[in-house]
C-alpha positions as CSV (number, residue, x, y, z in Angstrom):
1,M,128.0,27.4,19.8
2,D,130.7,29.5,21.6
3,M,129.6,31.8,24.4
4,N,130.5,35.0,22.4
5,E,128.1,33.9,19.7
6,R,125.3,34.1,22.3
7,G,126.2,37.8,22.9
8,D,126.5,37.5,26.7
9,G,129.8,39.3,26.9
10,L,131.5,36.4,28.7
11,P,134.7,34.8,27.5
12,P,134.5,31.6,25.5
13,C,134.0,28.3,27.4
14,G,137.1,27.3,29.2
15,E,138.7,30.7,28.9
16,Q,139.5,32.1,32.3
17,T,140.2,35.7,32.7
18,V,140.9,38.1,35.5
19,E,138.6,41.2,35.3
20,M,139.9,44.5,36.2
21,K,137.4,46.5,38.2
22,T,137.3,50.0,39.7
23,C,136.4,50.4,43.4
24,P,133.3,52.6,43.7
25,R,134.6,54.1,47.0
26,C,138.2,55.0,46.3
27,G,138.6,54.7,42.5
28,R,141.5,52.1,42.8
29,R,141.7,49.5,40.0
30,F,142.0,45.9,41.2
31,A,141.8,42.4,39.9
32,C,138.6,40.4,40.3
33,G,138.9,36.6,39.9
34,A,135.2,35.7,39.8
35,R,135.4,34.8,36.2
36,M,138.2,32.3,37.1
37,G,135.9,30.5,39.4
38,R,137.0,32.1,42.8
39,C,137.9,35.6,43.7
40,W,140.1,36.8,46.5
41,C,137.0,38.3,48.3
42,A,135.5,34.8,48.8
43,E,138.1,34.2,51.4
44,L,136.9,37.1,53.5
45,P,133.9,37.3,55.9
46,P,130.8,38.5,54.1
47,L,129.4,42.0,54.5
48,L,126.3,42.0,56.7
49,E,125.0,45.2,54.9
50,A,126.2,46.6,51.6
51,P,127.7,50.1,51.9
52,T,126.0,52.9,50.1
53,D,129.1,54.4,48.4
54,G,128.2,52.9,45.0
55,E,127.7,49.7,43.1
56,G,130.0,46.9,42.3
57,C,133.0,45.3,44.0
58,Y,135.2,47.0,46.4
59,C,139.0,46.9,46.4
60,P,140.8,44.7,49.0
61,D,141.5,47.8,51.2
62,C,138.0,49.2,51.2
63,L,136.3,45.8,51.6
64,G,138.7,45.1,54.5
65,M,137.7,48.4,56.1
66,F,134.0,47.8,55.8
67,I,134.4,44.3,57.2
68,A,136.4,45.6,60.2
69,R,133.7,48.2,60.9
70,Q,130.9,45.6,61.1
71,R,132.6,43.7,63.9
């Protein structure tokens, strides 16, 4: 059974795709590589506390700003 037949919305097994997301803080569109097994954000220090600007992933600029503020 292919993953799409399960109705989970994910690409078929073995298909790796970059997902375009919108930053909840600034509205910028950016590429998320989580579906490819590793996203660019995994190389950054983790956020100690999630910002309250919205839900979802932040673009590289906004995530970098939040990380810098927590230092």
